[in-house]
C-alpha positions in Angstrom: -2.8 14.2 70.8 -1.9 13.4 67.1 -1.4 16.3 64.6 -1.3 16.1 61.0 2.2 16.4 59.5 2.7 19.8 58.2 3.8 20.3 54.4 7.3 21.9 53.9 7.1 25.3 53.7 9.0 25.9 50.6 6.5 23.5 48.8 3.5 25.2 50.3 4.6 28.5 49.4 5.2 27.2 45.8 1.9 26.0 45.5 0.3 28.8 46.8 2.1 30.9 44.6 1.3 28.9 41.2 -1.7 26.7 42.0 -2.3 26.4 38.1 0.5 23.9 38.0 -1.2 21.3 40.1 -4.4 21.9 38.2 -2.7 21.1 35.2 -1.1 18.1 36.2 -3.5 15.4 35.4 -1.9 12.6 37.4 -1.8 15.0 40.5 -5.3 15.8 40.3 -6.5 12.0 40.2 -4.3 11.4 43.3 -5.8 14.6 45.1 -9.7 13.6 44.0 -8.9 10.0 45.4 -7.7 11.1 48.7 -10.6 13.4 48.9 -12.8 10.4 48.2 -11.1 8.2 50.8 -11.6 10.8 53.4 -15.2 11.4 52.9 -15.8 7.4 53.2 -17.8 5.0 51.0 -21.5 6.0 51.9 -21.2 9.3 50.6 -21.9 10.0 46.7 -19.5 12.8 45.6 -21.2 14.3 42.5 -18.4 16.7 41.9 -16.2 13.9 41.7 -18.3 11.9 39.2 -18.6 15.2 37.1 -14.8 15.6 37.2 -14.4 12.1 35.9 -16.8 13.0 32.9 -15.3 15.9 32.0 -11.6 14.1 32.1 -12.9 11.5 29.8 -14.4 13.7 27.5 -11.3 15.9 27.7 -9.4 12.8 26.6 -11.6 12.3 23.9 -11.3 15.5 22.7 -7.4 15.4 22.7 -7.7 12.0 20.8 -9.9 13.7 18.2 -7.5 17.0 17.9 -4.4 14.5 17.2 -6.3 12.5 14.6 -7.3 15.7 13.0 -3.8 17.0 12.9 -2.4 13.7 11.6 -4.9 13.5 8.6 -4.2 17.4 8.1 -0.3 16.7 7.6 -0.9 13.5 5.9 -3.2 15.5 3.3 -0.3 18.2 3.0 2.1 15.5 2.3 -0.2 14.1 -0.3 -0.6 17.4 -2.1 3.2 18.1 -2.2 3.8 14.6 -3.6 1.3 15.2 -6.6 2.7 18.8 -7.0 6.2 17.3 -7.4 5.1 14.4 -9.8 3.1 16.9 -11.9 6.2 19.2 -12.0 8.4 16.7 -13.2 5.6 15.6 -16.0 6.1 19.0 -17.5 9.9 18.8 -17.8 10.2 16.6 -20.8 10.6 18.2 -24.2 10.2 15.0 -26.1 7.9 12.1 -25.9 10.5 9.5 -25.4 11.8 11.5 -22.2 8.0 12.0 -21.1 7.6 8.2 -20.9 10.7 7.6 -19.3 10.1 10.1 -16.7 6.8 8.6 -16.1 8.3 4.9 -15.5 11.0 6.4 -13.5 11.2 9.7 -11.6 7.4 9.8 -11.5 6.7 6.7 -10.3 9.4 7.3 -7.3 8.0 10.5 -6.3 4.4 8.7 -6.1 5.9 5.8 -4.3 4.7 3.0 -6.8 6.0 0.2 -8.1 4.9 -0.1 -11.7 3.7 2.7 -13.7 1.8 1.7 -17.3 0.1 3.9 -20.0 -2.2 1.9 -21.8 -3.7 3.4 -25.0 -6.6 1.8 -27.1 -5.9 1.3 -30.6 -7.6 0.0 -34.3 -4.1 -0.9 -35.4 -3.2 -4.7 -35.7 0.1 -4.1 -36.2 2.6 -3.0 -33.3 4.3 0.4 -33.8 8.3 0.2 -33.2 8.0 3.0 -30.8 5.5 0.9 -28.9 7.9 -2.0 -28.6 10.7 0.4 -27.5 8.7 1.8 -24.7 7.2 -1.5 -23.6 8.2 -1.0 -20.0 5.8 1.7 -19.7 3.5 2.0 -22.9 1.4 -0.8 -23.8 -1.9 -0.6 -26.4 -5.0 -2.5 -26.4 -8.1 -3.2 -28.3 -10.9 -0.6 -28.4 -13.1 -1.2 -25.2 -10.2 -2.5 -23.1 -10.1 0.2 -20.7 -13.9 0.1 -19.9 -13.7 -3.7 -19.6 -10.6 -3.4 -17.1 -12.3 -0.5 -14.9 -15.6 -2.2 -14.6 -14.3 -5.9 -14.4 -17.2 -6.9 -16.8 -19.9 -5.5 -14.5 -22.4 -2.8 -15.4 -21.5 -0.1 -13.7 -20.7 3.5 -14.2 -16.9 4.2 -14.9 -15.3 6.3 -12.6 -12.2 9.0 -13.4 -10.3 7.2 -10.5 -10.4 3.6 -9.3 -8.8 2.2 -6.4 -8.5 -1.4 -5.5 -6.8 -4.4 -4.0 -6.3 -7.6 -5.9 -4.5 -11.1 -5.4 -2.2 -10.2 -8.4 -1.9 -7.8 -11.2 -3.3 -8.6 -14.7 -0.4 -9.8 -17.0 -1.8 -8.2 -20.2 -0.6 -4.7 -18.4 1.8 -5.8 -15.9 3.6 -8.4 -17.8 6.0 -9.9 -15.5 5.4 -7.7 -12.5 1.8 -9.1 -12.6 2.3 -11.8 -9.7 3.6 -9.5 -7.0 1.1 -6.7 -7.7 -1.4 -6.4 -4.9 -3.0 -3.0 -5.2 -3.5 -0.4 -7.9 -5.0 2.9 -9.1 -6.4 3.1 -12.5 -6.7 6.4 -14.0 -9.3 6.7 -16.7 -8.0 9.3 -19.6 -9.9 11.4 -21.8 -7.7 12.6 -25.0 -10.6 14.6 -26.5 -13.3 14.3 -29.1 -12.5 11.7 -32.0 -9.7 9.8 -29.8 -9.9 6.6 -28.3 -9.6 6.8 -24.3 -6.7 5.8 -22.5 -5.7 4.6 -19.1 -3.1 5.2 -16.5 -2.4 2.5 -14.2 -0.1 2.5 -11.1 0.6 -0.7 -9.4 2.1 -1.2 -5.9 3.5 -4.3 -4.3 1.8 -3.0 -0.8 -1.8 -4.0 -1.0 -2.6 -1.3 1.5 -1.3 1.6 -0.9 -4.5 1.9 -2.8 -7.7 0.9 -1.7 -11.7 1.8 -2.4 -11.8 3.7 1.1 -9.5 6.2 0.2 -10.0 9.6 -1.1 -9.6 10.3 -4.6 -9.5 14.1 -5.1 -5.7 14.6 -5.5 -5.6 11.6 -8.2 -8.4 13.1 -10.0 -6.5 16.5 -10.1 -3.5 14.7 -11.5 -5.4 12.6 -14.0 -6.6 16.0 -15.1 -3.2 17.5 -15.8 -2.1 13.9 -17.3 -4.9 14.0 -19.8 -3.8 17.7 -20.8 -0.2 17.0 -21.4 -0.9 13.5 -23.5 -3.1 15.6 -25.8 -0.3 17.8 -26.5 1.8 14.9 -27.2 -1.1 13.2 -29.3 -1.4 16.4 -31.3 
């Protein structure tokens, strides 16, 4: 008479002493459930097995959601730290010349953008020597340019932060770099009553660095700090 082979005593004792080890092992539980289904035969509906499968699928979805939430939280924290470091760097300079140099240098590096341009509207036709000297960061435009650039000629409300992708940048802003700019963040600047508006433009070669689907809260905060810093220099 045939008998079922008995499990090794040491393994059996270990399972009895710590059954949670099996319950927490998904692969082992699947194997046990499959063996149980085979033993019952194909004509028996195992409602418990169906419930287990559904619970397992639900658990997998919850774990995926959990990982996504954690990843988003880390990404948001990293973005917050990045903006904070850029703002601290903005506040360091004691002269406007150093401010502009830092804007196109260390601040751009911290924000991981390829080009930073500060656009100021002016009614003066002649170029100021200072503007020529800081042409790699600073550029001037006629009144109304900022609104036209942000709206792209459409009758739409102007947002404080505009993120978009493009085939190439605008030469009037990016100069020789325009050919390889594929995305940009445009920050509309309000310098106070009686002053023409401005715009801070961040351009990137990466077409996915800025897109309309991204959140703008951190960049809106950065814009507010930058506006206040510029008011100090303009006064």
